[in-house]
N, C-alpha and C positions, 0 to 999 in steps of 0.2 A: 444529494451528495453522491459523488462518484469516487470509488476507491480503486486505485491502481495497485496491483501487487505483483511482485516478481520474486521468483525463487531461483537462486544461483548457487552453483557448487564450485568452490575453489579447487584448482588443481593442486597437486602435491607441492608444498612449500609456498603456496600463493595466497594463503588465508589472510595474512596481514595486508597484502596488496588489495585484495577484494574488499576487506573491511574499510580500508582507507578510502578507496574509490567510492564506496557506498556512503560513507560519512560525508565526503565532499558533496555528493549529490543531495544528501539529506539537508545539510546546512544551507545549501543554495535554495532548495525547494521551500524550506520553511520561511524564506524571505519573499517568496513570490506571491503576487496578488492572486487570490483565488485558491491557494493551497492552504488548507486549514491545519494540516499536520503531516509529518513524515517521520518514519521510524524504521529501525532495523532490529531483527531478532534472529537468533541462532535457531536452526531447525534441530530439535532434540532427537529426531529419529535418524538423522544422517550426519555423520561427521563432515565438517567443512561446507555444509549447506546453510544458506542464510536467506531470510525473507526480507524484502524491502517493500514498504507501503507508503503511499501518498494518498491523502484525503483531499478531494477537491470540492469546492462549494457548488459547482455546476458542471454540466456536460460541456458548456461553452468554454469555461476556464480550462478544463483539461484538454479539450480539442485544440485550443490555441497553443498549449504547452507541447502537444505532440508534434508540432511543426518547428520546434526550436532546436538550436544546437545542443542545449542541455539534454533534451530527450535523445538526441542522436548519440550523446555520450553514454546514456543508459543502454541504448541498443548495441553499441559497440562493446560495452561491458558484458552484455548478455552473450555475445559471440565468444567470449573467453571462458564461459562456463564449462567445467569438466564433464557435466552431464547436461542433457537438453534442458534449457531453462523453461520455467513456467511463467507465463504472462497472463494476467487476468484483469478484467475491468468489472467491478461490481457496482451496479446501479442501485443505490440504497434510497428507498422512498420513505422509510419510517425508522425511527429509533425509539426504543422503549427502555425504561429503567426499572428501578426497584418497585415502582408503583404497579408495574405489570406483574411482577412476581407476587406482590401482595394480593392483587385482584384475583389471580389464578388460584393462589393458595386458599383464599377466603371464599372462592367460588362466586365472586362478584362478576357482573357483566363487564366484559372488557371492550372498551370502545376502540374500534379500529379506524384510525384516521390517517390517511396518507399525507405526510408532510413532505412535499417535494422540495428539493433544494433549488 
C-alpha cells in the first residue's frame, strides 16, 4: 500500500474554499480504481491547516494517478497554501492490528511478515 498525504493551510477567509476543493478531490479519488480510501482532517496544532490522505493499493496505481489532470488539480491547490505545503508518500509494507498489541502485552513472539501491496 502507498499513502499520499498533503498538508495545506488556507489563507485568511479561504477555509471554506480549501475544504470544498479537498472534498471534491476526495469524492473523485474514492471512485478511482486502485484508491482504497481518501480522507480529510483538520490539523489541531494550527488553525486553518488541513491534512488530505489517499491510500493506494500499489505503487503502479498511484504512479498512474500522478500523471492525471486530477492530480494536477491537487498540485494547483498546493500552490494556494498560505504556508509551504507538505507532500509525503509513505510506502506501507505491513499493517498490524489488536493482535499485535495483545502479543506484545502478553510477551508472545511477534511474527514479522511483510505483506506487500
